[in-house]
PLY file of the C-alpha trace (Angstrom):
ply
format ascii 1.0
element vertex 88
property float x
property float y
property float z
element edge 87
property int vertex1
property int vertex2
end_header
109.59 129.01 80.36
112.57 128.31 82.31
113.99 124.63 83.49
112.90 125.68 87.18
109.43 125.42 85.21
109.64 123.10 82.80
111.24 120.40 85.36
107.97 121.24 87.31
105.54 120.44 84.85
107.09 117.24 84.54
106.88 116.31 87.80
103.74 116.81 88.24
103.50 114.62 85.43
105.35 112.18 85.96
103.88 112.53 89.42
100.17 112.53 88.29
101.16 109.58 85.85
102.16 107.51 88.66
99.37 107.33 91.18
96.81 106.86 88.08
98.16 103.87 87.26
98.83 102.84 90.55
94.67 103.69 91.66
94.23 100.95 88.07
96.04 98.65 89.76
93.59 98.95 92.22
90.13 99.63 91.58
91.75 96.59 89.46
90.52 94.34 93.00
87.69 95.30 93.28
84.52 94.51 91.41
82.83 97.30 89.44
79.69 98.89 91.14
82.62 98.98 93.92
85.30 100.41 91.34
82.07 102.97 89.91
81.18 104.09 93.57
85.02 104.91 95.01
84.98 106.49 91.58
81.89 108.98 91.46
83.77 109.78 95.13
86.99 111.76 93.11
83.90 114.59 92.14
83.06 115.66 95.81
86.70 115.35 97.25
87.55 117.69 94.65
84.28 119.73 94.56
86.13 120.10 98.65
89.56 120.63 98.29
88.89 122.83 95.97
87.01 124.38 98.94
89.54 123.99 102.00
92.64 124.65 99.50
91.45 127.45 96.76
88.29 129.47 99.49
85.88 127.93 95.81
82.89 128.86 96.23
79.65 126.73 95.18
77.34 127.76 93.55
73.23 126.65 93.61
74.58 123.80 90.70
77.37 122.42 92.26
75.27 122.10 95.35
72.24 120.12 93.73
75.44 117.91 90.92
76.79 117.20 94.59
73.45 116.17 95.89
72.97 113.43 93.20
76.52 112.22 92.60
75.82 112.12 97.00
72.29 110.35 95.83
74.29 108.06 92.90
76.82 106.43 95.31
74.17 106.08 98.34
72.13 103.64 96.21
75.45 101.90 94.83
76.43 100.89 97.67
72.78 100.13 98.72
72.76 97.64 94.98
76.35 96.90 95.59
75.58 95.76 99.36
72.49 93.37 98.12
73.58 89.20 98.80
73.49 88.59 95.15
70.44 86.09 95.02
68.38 88.92 95.82
70.39 90.97 92.84
68.19 90.21 89.70
0 1
1 2
2 3
3 4
4 5
5 6
6 7
7 8
8 9
9 10
10 11
11 12
12 13
13 14
14 15
15 16
16 17
17 18
18 19
19 20
20 21
21 22
22 23
23 24
24 25
25 26
26 27
27 28
28 29
29 30
30 31
31 32
32 33
33 34
34 35
35 36
36 37
37 38
38 39
39 40
40 41
41 42
42 43
43 44
44 45
45 46
46 47
47 48
48 49
49 50
50 51
51 52
52 53
53 54
54 55
55 56
56 57
57 58
58 59
59 60
60 61
61 62
62 63
63 64
64 65
65 66
66 67
67 68
68 69
69 70
70 71
71 72
72 73
73 74
74 75
75 76
76 77
77 78
78 79
79 80
80 81
81 82
82 83
83 84
84 85
85 86
86 87
Protein backbone atom coordinates (compact mmCIF):
# COMPACT_ATOMS: atom_id res chain seq x y z
CA UNK A 1 0.00 0.00 0.00
CA UNK A 2 1.10 3.53 -0.65
CA UNK A 3 1.53 6.15 2.06
CA UNK A 4 -1.64 7.89 0.87
CA UNK A 5 -3.65 4.66 1.19
CA UNK A 6 -2.31 4.15 4.71
CA UNK A 7 -3.34 7.69 5.57
CA UNK A 8 -6.83 7.01 4.22
CA UNK A 9 -7.12 3.80 6.28
CA UNK A 10 -5.94 5.52 9.44
CA UNK A 11 -8.34 8.42 8.85
CA UNK A 12 -11.31 6.11 8.39
CA UNK A 13 -10.32 4.15 11.49
CA UNK A 14 -9.92 7.31 13.56
CA UNK A 15 -13.26 8.74 12.46
CA UNK A 16 -15.00 5.40 13.14
CA UNK A 17 -13.42 5.23 16.60
CA UNK A 18 -14.50 8.77 17.43
CA UNK A 19 -18.04 8.09 16.18
CA UNK A 20 -18.28 4.95 18.32
CA UNK A 21 -17.09 6.78 21.43
CA UNK A 22 -19.58 9.60 20.86
CA UNK A 23 -22.44 7.15 20.25
CA UNK A 24 -21.56 5.20 23.40
CA UNK A 25 -21.58 8.42 25.42
CA UNK A 26 -24.94 9.45 23.95
CA UNK A 27 -26.56 6.04 24.50
CA UNK A 28 -25.32 6.08 28.10
CA UNK A 29 -27.76 8.89 28.83
CA UNK A 30 -30.78 6.83 27.72
CA UNK A 31 -32.68 4.06 29.43
CA UNK A 32 -31.95 0.52 28.23
CA UNK A 33 -35.13 0.04 26.22
CA UNK A 34 -34.67 3.23 24.23
CA UNK A 35 -30.99 2.49 23.57
CA UNK A 36 -31.95 -1.00 22.37
CA UNK A 37 -34.51 0.37 19.94
CA UNK A 38 -31.97 2.83 18.55
CA UNK A 39 -29.46 -0.01 18.23
CA UNK A 40 -31.89 -2.00 16.12
CA UNK A 41 -32.29 0.93 13.75
CA UNK A 42 -28.65 0.63 12.68
CA UNK A 43 -29.46 -2.49 10.66
CA UNK A 44 -32.18 -0.73 8.71
CA UNK A 45 -30.12 2.39 8.15
CA UNK A 46 -27.20 0.28 6.86
CA UNK A 47 -29.56 -1.47 4.44
CA UNK A 48 -31.00 1.85 3.25
CA UNK A 49 -27.57 3.43 2.78
CA UNK A 50 -26.39 0.37 0.85
CA UNK A 51 -29.39 0.67 -1.45
CA UNK A 52 -29.02 4.42 -1.99
CA UNK A 53 -25.25 4.69 -2.40
CA UNK A 54 -24.21 1.25 -3.71
CA UNK A 55 -27.36 0.15 -5.51
CA UNK A 56 -27.52 -3.04 -3.45
CA UNK A 57 -30.51 -5.26 -3.97
CA UNK A 58 -32.29 -7.20 -1.25
CA UNK A 59 -33.06 -10.89 -1.26
CA UNK A 60 -36.19 -12.39 0.23
CA UNK A 61 -34.22 -13.21 3.36
CA UNK A 62 -33.07 -9.57 3.61
CA UNK A 63 -36.67 -8.34 3.40
CA UNK A 64 -37.72 -10.89 6.02
CA UNK A 65 -34.92 -9.81 8.35
CA UNK A 66 -35.77 -6.15 7.83
CA UNK A 67 -39.42 -6.86 8.55
CA UNK A 68 -38.58 -8.73 11.74
CA UNK A 69 -36.38 -5.82 12.78
CA UNK A 70 -39.25 -3.38 12.26
CA UNK A 71 -41.56 -5.62 14.31
CA UNK A 72 -38.95 -5.72 17.07
CA UNK A 73 -38.60 -1.93 17.00
CA UNK A 74 -42.36 -1.44 17.22
CA UNK A 75 -42.67 -3.88 20.12
CA UNK A 76 -39.70 -2.34 21.90
CA UNK A 77 -40.99 1.18 21.44
CA UNK A 78 -44.46 0.16 22.63
CA UNK A 79 -43.18 -1.59 25.74
CA UNK A 80 -40.72 1.17 26.65
CA UNK A 81 -43.37 3.88 26.28
CA UNK A 82 -45.77 2.28 28.80
CA UNK A 83 -45.86 3.88 32.24
CA UNK A 84 -43.73 1.99 34.75
CA UNK A 85 -46.70 0.92 36.89
CA UNK A 86 -48.20 -0.95 33.88
CA UNK A 87 -45.05 -2.92 33.17
CA UNK A 88 -44.60 -6.26 34.90
